[in-house]
MILUMLUM-534893 format. One record per residue (C-alpha): x negated, z, y negated. Coordinates in steps of 0.1 Angstrom, whole numbers, plus 5000, padded with zeros to 4 digits. Layout:
<atoms>
XZY/...
</atoms>
This chain:
<atoms>
500448344923/503348554909/502948924909/505249144930/507749354914/506049694931/503149644907/504949854875/502050054866/501050044828/504449814823/506649884797/510549904794/511350094825/511850434805/509850724804/508550904837/510151244847/507351444848/509651794855/510851644884/511151904911/508351904938/510251884970/509151614995/512851485000/515751464979/518451465003/518651565042/518951205054/515351105038/513651385057/515351235090/514150865084/510751005078/510951185112/512450865128/509650635119/507050875125/508550935161/509350555171/506650385191/505550065171/504949755184/501249635183/501449405155/502549695131/499949835106/500250005074/498949695057/502049475073/504549755062/503149755024/503349375023/507249355036/508149645013/506449474984/508249124991/511849304989/513949084963/513149264929/516949354921/516749534956/513449704948/514449844918/518049984926/516850114962/515250494964/511650494977/512850575012/515750365013/513150065007/511150235039/514650205059/514649835047/511249725054/511049915090/514549735097/512949385090/509649475110/511849575139/513949265140/510749045132/509249215164/512349135186/512649515192/516049515178/518649285166/520649305134/523849395154/522049685170/521149815136/524449725120/526449945153/523550185159/523950105193/521249945214/522349625236/519349635260/516049835270/513149705253/510549575283/507349795286/508350015254/507150385259/509650665250/509650815216/506951035206/507351425212/507351655179/503951795194/502651415194/503851325161/502251645144/498951525162/498851185152/499851305117/496551475113/494551225131/494950945106/493450595114/490250515098/489850175080/485850205074/483949985093/480249925106/478549625088/474949455085/476049305048/474749515021/476549564987/476349294962/476649584934/475149904926/476050204907/475450124869/476449744871/478849604848/481749424863/484849234857/487849214878/489348904888/492348784865/494648634890/497548834908/498848834943/502448734959/501648994986/499749334985/496849374968/494949714960/494149554923/496649664897/498049434872/496649644844/493449604855/492949244862/490449074839/488949374827/485349504823/484049804840/481249974857/480350054893/480150424897/479750434935/479550244968/481950354991/480950175023/482649885040/486249885044/489149655058/490649455030/494349535029/495249195011/494349035046/495349295069/498949235077/497849165117/495749465115/492649265122/491549175089/488049125074/486049425058/484249445024/482149685003/484149914985/483450054951/484550324925/484750124893/485450294860/487450154831/487750304797/491450364793/491350174757/490049874774/493149874797/496149974772/496349914734/498150244731/494750424743/492950284713/490450544700/490550764734/487550844757/489450864786/488250684818/490350544848/488650524881/489750274909/488650204942/488149824944/487049554971/484149334964/486449034962/488049154932/485049184912/482548964897/479449024875/480249094836/
</atoms>
């Protein structure tokens, strides 16, 4: 499978990272407005954070690299709403609703938005299946990528690490686009930075990643 353009971690050729960027949450008023709108509108039942990530990460590479962060949000939510038949392309283009959406409740109040923002969804699940690996086990990540969303970054594929802790059983993001994907054991895995990047040779720094069991095999 081909890697998505979104998986930029550790890649070279995209210029230096600006570590002195101001800490404000939004760079323009429209970004704050878009954030508020996406938090307030009532989503169709098929929406999930993993579906949103999947759609956003399937944006054409040229579009992905030239759109700002919240501009990507705007495009992804537009696609999701059209696909859910909540709006039409014409309605989005004109900003005018052609007809009401049957059985769709009104937008949330500011108080409701604030309450739901603090009550985030949980993705841990009950399971009778125990973990395959234990802290201290040597593991190796799978070498292949994904055309959609995954939590295994490209720079850590096919690399050896060590299980640091078992985090319980959590929904696997890769297959959770419909909101009902299977759950797997989740681990914190440590890697020597020198094993991930040539530029870190000789350093003792470690990188810690939370990875699902299907990403791992015994080293």
